[in-house]
C-alpha positions in Angstrom: -7.6 -15.9 -11.4 -7.6 -19.4 -10.0 -5.0 -19.9 -7.3 -1.7 -21.4 -8.4 -0.8 -22.0 -4.7 -2.7 -22.2 -1.5 -6.1 -23.0 -3.0 -7.8 -23.3 0.4 -6.2 -20.2 1.9 -7.2 -17.0 0.0 -5.0 -14.8 2.2 -1.8 -16.8 1.5 -2.7 -17.0 -2.2 -3.3 -13.2 -2.5 0.0 -12.4 -0.9 1.7 -14.8 -3.3 0.0 -13.2 -6.2 1.1 -9.8 -4.9 4.7 -11.0 -5.0 4.2 -12.4 -8.5 2.9 -9.0 -9.6 6.0 -7.2 -8.3 8.2 -9.3 -10.5 7.6 -7.1 -13.5 9.3 -4.1 -11.8 12.1 -6.0 -10.2 10.5 -7.1 -6.9 11.0 -10.8 -7.4 11.8 -13.6 -9.8 9.3 -16.2 -10.8 11.3 -19.3 -9.8 12.4 -17.8 -6.5 8.8 -16.9 -5.7 7.3 -20.2 -6.7 10.0 -22.3 -4.9 9.5 -20.3 -1.7 5.7 -20.7 -1.9 6.0 -24.5 -2.4 8.0 -24.7 0.8 5.4 -22.9 2.9 2.8 -24.7 5.0 -0.6 -23.1 4.2 -2.0 -21.1 7.1 1.2 -21.3 9.1 2.5 -17.8 9.8 5.8 -19.1 11.2 6.4 -21.2 8.0 5.6 -18.1 5.9 8.1 -16.0 7.8 10.8 -18.6 7.8 10.7 -19.5 4.1 10.5 -15.9 2.9 13.3 -14.9 5.3 15.5 -17.7 4.0 15.0 -16.6 0.4 15.6 -13.0 1.3 18.8 -13.8 3.1 20.1 -15.9 0.2 19.3 -13.2 -2.4 20.8 -10.4 -0.1 24.0 -12.4 0.1 24.1 -12.6 -3.7 23.6 -8.8 -3.9 26.5 -8.1 -1.4 28.8 -10.4 -3.3 27.9 -8.8 -6.6 28.5 -5.3 -5.2 31.9 -6.3 -3.7 32.9 -7.9 -7.0 32.1 -4.7 -9.0 28.8 -5.7 -10.6 26.5 -2.8 -9.6 23.5 -3.7 -11.9 23.4 -7.3 -10.6 23.7 -6.0 -7.0 20.9 -3.5 -7.5 18.6 -6.1 -8.9 19.3 -8.6 -6.2 18.9 -5.9 -3.4 15.5 -5.0 -4.9 14.3 -8.6 -4.8 15.7 -9.2 -1.3 14.0 -6.1 0.0 10.6 -7.3 -1.2 11.1 -10.8 0.1 12.0 -9.3 3.6 8.8 -7.3 3.4 6.8 -10.4 2.9 8.6 -12.3 5.7 7.2 -10.2 8.5 3.7 -9.7 6.9 1.7 -12.1 9.1 3.5 -11.5 12.4 1.7 -8.4 13.7 -0.6 -10.3 16.0 2.3 -10.1 18.5 3.8 -6.6 18.2 6.7 -7.5 20.5 7.9 -10.3 18.1 11.5 -9.3 17.3 11.2 -10.9 13.9 9.1 -8.0 12.8 11.7 -5.3 13.1 14.5 -7.6 12.0 12.8 -8.3 8.6 11.5 -4.8 8.2 15.0 -3.2 8.9 16.5 -5.6 6.4 13.8 -4.6 3.8 14.7 -1.0 4.2 18.5 -1.6 4.2 18.4 -3.6 1.0 16.1 -1.1 -0.7 18.4 1.8 0.2 21.4 -0.1 -1.2 19.5 -0.7 -4.4 18.3 3.0 -4.5 21.9 4.2 -4.4 22.6 2.2 -7.6 20.0 3.8 -9.8 20.8 6.6 -12.2 19.7 9.1 -11.0 19.9 7.6 -7.5 16.7 7.3 -5.5 17.0 9.7 -2.6 15.9 8.7 0.9 13.9 11.5 2.6 13.0 12.4 6.2 9.9 14.6 5.8 9.1 17.0 8.7 5.8 16.0 10.3 4.5 17.3 13.6 7.2 16.6 16.2 8.9 13.9 14.1 9.5 12.9 10.5 8.0 10.6 7.9 10.4 8.3 5.9 10.1 8.5 2.1 12.0 8.5 -1.2 12.4 11.0 -4.0 12.8 9.7 -7.6 14.0 12.1 -10.2 13.0 11.3 -13.8 16.4 12.6 -15.0 19.3 14.6 -13.7 18.5 17.8 -15.6 17.1 19.6 -12.5 14.2 20.8 -14.6 10.7 21.0 -12.9 8.6 18.1 -13.8 5.1 16.7 -13.0 5.4 14.7 -9.8 3.4 11.8 -8.4 3.2 11.7 -4.6 2.2 8.2 -3.6 1.7 6.0 -0.5 0.6 2.5 0.3 -2.3 1.3 2.4 -3.2 -0.9 5.4 -0.2 -3.2 5.3 2.3 -2.0 2.6 5.5 0.1 2.8 7.0 3.0 0.9 9.6 0.5 -0.4 6.9 -1.7 -1.9 5.6 1.3 -3.8 8.6 1.1 -6.1 7.0 -2.0 -7.6 3.4 -0.6 -7.3 3.5 2.6 -9.2 6.9 4.4 -8.6 9.1 2.7 -11.2 6.3 2.8 -13.8 5.8 6.6 -13.3 9.6 7.3 -13.6 9.7 5.3 -16.9 7.1 7.8 -18.2 9.0 10.9 -17.1 7.4 11.7 -13.8 9.2 12.4 -10.6 7.9 10.4 -7.6 7.8 11.1 -3.9 6.7 8.0 -2.0 6.4 8.0 1.8 5.0 6.1 4.8 2.4 7.9 6.9 1.3 7.2 10.5 0.3 3.5 10.9 2.4 2.4 7.9 5.6 0.4 8.4 8.1 3.1 8.4 6.4 4.9 11.3 4.6 2.1 13.1 7.5 -0.2 13.6 9.9 2.2 15.2 8.0 5.4 16.1 4.8 3.8 17.3 2.6 6.0 15.1 -0.8 4.7 14.3 -3.3 5.5 11.5 -5.3 8.7 11.6 -8.4 9.4 9.5 -7.7 13.1 8.8 -5.1 12.2 6.2 -4.9 15.7 4.9 -2.9 16.5 8.0 -0.4 13.9 6.7 -0.3 14.8 3.0 -0.2 18.6 3.8 3.4 18.4 5.3 4.5 16.1 2.5 3.3 18.6 -0.1 5.0 21.4 1.8 8.3 19.4 1.6 7.7 18.5 -2.1 7.3 22.1 -3.0 10.8 22.8 -1.6 12.3 20.5 -4.2 13.3 22.5 -7.4 12.5 19.5 -9.6 8.8 19.5 -8.6 6.4 21.5 -10.8 4.0 23.0 -8.3 1.1 23.1 -10.8 1.4 19.4 -11.8 1.3 17.3 -8.6 -0.7 14.1 -8.6 -1.6 12.1 -5.5 -1.9 8.3 -5.7 -3.2 6.1 -2.9 -2.8 2.4 -3.0 -5.2 -0.1 -1.3 -6.5 1.6 1.9 -4.8 4.7 0.3 -7.9 4.6 -1.9 -9.8 6.3 0.9 -6.9 8.3 2.4 -5.8 10.0 -0.8 -9.3 11.2 -1.7 -9.7 12.4 1.9 -6.5 14.5 1.6 -7.5 15.9 -1.9 -10.9 17.0 -0.5 -9.1 19.5 1.8 -5.9 20.3 0.0 -6.4 21.8 -3.4 -2.8 22.0 -4.3 -3.3 18.5 -5.8 -3.8 18.7 -9.6 -4.9 15.1 -10.1 -6.0 12.2 -7.9 -5.6 8.4 -8.4 -7.3 5.9 -6.1 -6.0 2.3 -6.6 -8.6 1.2 -5.8 -11.3 3.6 -4.7 -12.9 3.4 -1.3 -15.8 5.4 0.0 -16.5 4.0 3.4 -14.3 1.4 5.3 -16.9 1.2 8.0 -19.1 -1.0 5.7 -16.4 -3.7 6.0 -17.1 -4.1 9.8 -20.7 -3.1 10.1 -21.9 -5.5 7.4 -20.7 -8.4 9.7 -22.7 -7.1 12.7 -26.4 -8.0 13.0 -28.8 -5.1 12.7 -28.8 -1.8 10.8 -25.8 0.5 10.4 -26.6 2.6 13.4 -27.0 -0.5 15.7 -23.8 -2.0 14.4 -21.9 1.3 15.0 -23.4 1.5 18.5 -22.2 -2.0 19.4 -18.8 -1.5 18.0 -18.2 1.7 20.0 -19.9 0.4 23.2 -17.8 0.1 26.3 -18.8 -3.6 26.7 -20.4 -6.1 24.3 -19.2 -9.6 25.2 -21.5 -11.2 22.6 -20.0 -9.3 19.7 -16.5 -9.8 21.1 -17.0 -13.6 21.1 -18.4 -13.5 17.6 -15.4 -11.6 16.3 -13.0 -14.0 18.0 -14.9 -16.9 16.5 -14.6 -15.4 13.0 -10.9 -15.0 13.4 -10.6 -18.6 14.4 -12.4 -19.9 11.3 -11.6 -17.4 8.6 -7.9 -16.8 7.6 -8.7 -13.5 6.0 -10.5 -12.2 9.1 -7.7 -13.4 11.4 -5.0 -11.5 9.5 -7.2 -8.4 9.0 -8.1 -8.2 12.7 -4.5 -8.8 13.9 -3.0 -6.3 11.5 -5.8 -3.9 12.2 -5.2 -3.9 15.9 -1.5 -3.4 15.2 -1.8 -0.4 12.9 -4.7 1.3 14.7 -3.2 0.8 18.1 -6.2 -1.0 19.6 -6.3 -4.0 22.0 -9.4 -5.9 20.8 -10.9 -6.8 17.4 -14.0 -4.8 18.3 -12.0 -1.7 19.1 -10.3 -2.0 15.7 -13.7 -2.3 14.0 -14.8 0.9 15.8 -11.6 2.7 14.6 -12.3 1.7 11.0 -15.7 3.6 11.2 -13.9 6.9 11.0 -12.3 6.2 7.6 -14.8 7.4 5.1 -15.7 10.1 2.6 -19.3 10.4 3.8 -21.2 13.6 4.8 -20.1 15.6 1.8 -16.3 14.9 2.0 -16.1 13.2 -1.4 -18.0 16.1 -2.9 -15.3 18.6 -1.8 -12.8 17.0 -4.2 -12.3 19.4 -7.2 -9.3 18.0 -9.2 -9.7 15.4 -11.9 -10.0 12.0 -10.3 -9.3 8.4 -11.5 -11.1 5.7 -9.5 -9.8 2.2 -10.2 -12.1 -0.9 -9.6 -11.3 -4.6 -9.5 -14.1 -7.0 -10.4 -13.1 -9.6 -7.9 -11.7 -7.4 -5.1 -11.5 -9.5 -1.9 -11.5 -6.5 0.3 -13.3 -3.5 -1.1 -15.7 -4.8 -3.7 -18.3 -2.2 -4.6 -16.5 0.6 -2.9 -14.9 2.2 -6.1 -18.4 2.5 -7.6 -19.7 4.2 -4.5 -16.8 6.7 -4.4 -17.2 7.4 -8.1 -21.0 8.0 -7.7 -20.4 10.6 -5.0 -17.7 12.6 -6.8 -18.7 15.9 -8.4 -15.3 16.7 -9.9 -14.2 15.5 -13.4 -14.0 11.8 -12.8 -13.2 8.5 -14.5 -14.0 5.0 -13.3 -11.4 2.5 -14.6 -12.6 -1.1 -14.3 -10.4 -4.2 -14.4 -11.9 -7.6 -15.1 -11.0 -11.2 -15.2 -10.5 -10.9 -18.9 -7.7 -8.5 -18.2 -6.3 -10.9 -15.5 -6.4 -7.8 -13.4 -9.5 -8.4 -11.3 -7.7 -8.9 -7.9 -7.4 -6.3 -5.2 -5.2 -3.5 -6.6 -4.8 -5.5 -9.8 -2.1 -7.7 -8.1 -0.3 -9.7 -10.8 -1.1 -7.3 -13.6 1.0 -4.2 -12.8 2.2 -3.6 -16.3 -1.4 -3.5 -17.6 -2.8 -1.6 -14.7 -0.1 1.2 -14.6 -0.2 1.6 -18.3 -3.9 2.5 -18.1 -3.4 4.6 -15.0 -0.6 6.6 -16.3 -2.2 7.0 -19.8 -5.0 8.7 -17.9 -2.5 10.9 -16.0 -0.7 11.8 -19.2 -3.9 12.9 -20.8 -5.0 14.8 -17.6 -1.6 16.5 -17.3 -1.5 17.3 -21.0 1.6 15.0 -21.5 0.7 12.9 -24.5 
């Protein structure tokens, strides 16, 4: 859709649209979001932080007052909104990992979400999932308090989103339909990157495996009906996990990704092999200069490179690009997936356009390509701004796949 704010800055507009989309499941209010966006100077990361933080602080104060005065529903709703506003506040700051504003806003996001979580019925339960020599943070949503085993959706975010954000991007919608949900942050995602220093890894089956192990200890989880949903960059990570762990009964990629390497190699002169060689080379001053120039002139490139270096643990844009090469389903990996798979595709995806179709073409399992268009007002990356429509179609597919009509 045409930008309502920041017409000359697609990155700021997309993040605003993302916030508008989360309104439908309680992650914001229209006037609060619009008023905050109007105060922000386009392209100014400090302005973005300051205005979202101010809105978050004000709404969090409302929540605390409501709770103290004995109004738990009002408190829950305000804590949810404040959590999402704090998430947005630190979004553009990762170019300087030592910036104290990052952890301040992130910690406030988690604190507000957990206060809201305790006010749901049943309460949303914070988890610490055993993983290697540490734990992964997550949440378990029970569809009801019966204790009966139910189909469960395990879900996670992508390149820049948190487990808390997944409440608005799939979790609440699943619970409405009678599914349990287990959401979590894996390595490189906010819950592990900010405080534990964990960075992304391409062999995501080594992440999902321990999460599945933990899920199967929960009596409410039906072991025969576990779905896996990956959001954004999760659209390559979830299929990667499903290729190697066949305990997954259904797979959902929102949106599908076959090869993240094409995002960086397409910007490098020469064929794919030459682009990969240059990205992985010990020295390439010419390419380094070209990437720095792209960051200086393209707002989307600047944010992607800065966040990418942060979550991949690299020191240069080129090293980040080299790391991205390993995130793919090539060489027969996609073909190893055996469970029914839903691949979502957005007609105007600013990040992964064309990738869902590539993934779908390589799948040999039962598969469905679900396309969203401008006519649906759902053509943006991950269908931002159209969550009700998108998750209705996604969970209709899952209902049919799980035999839950």
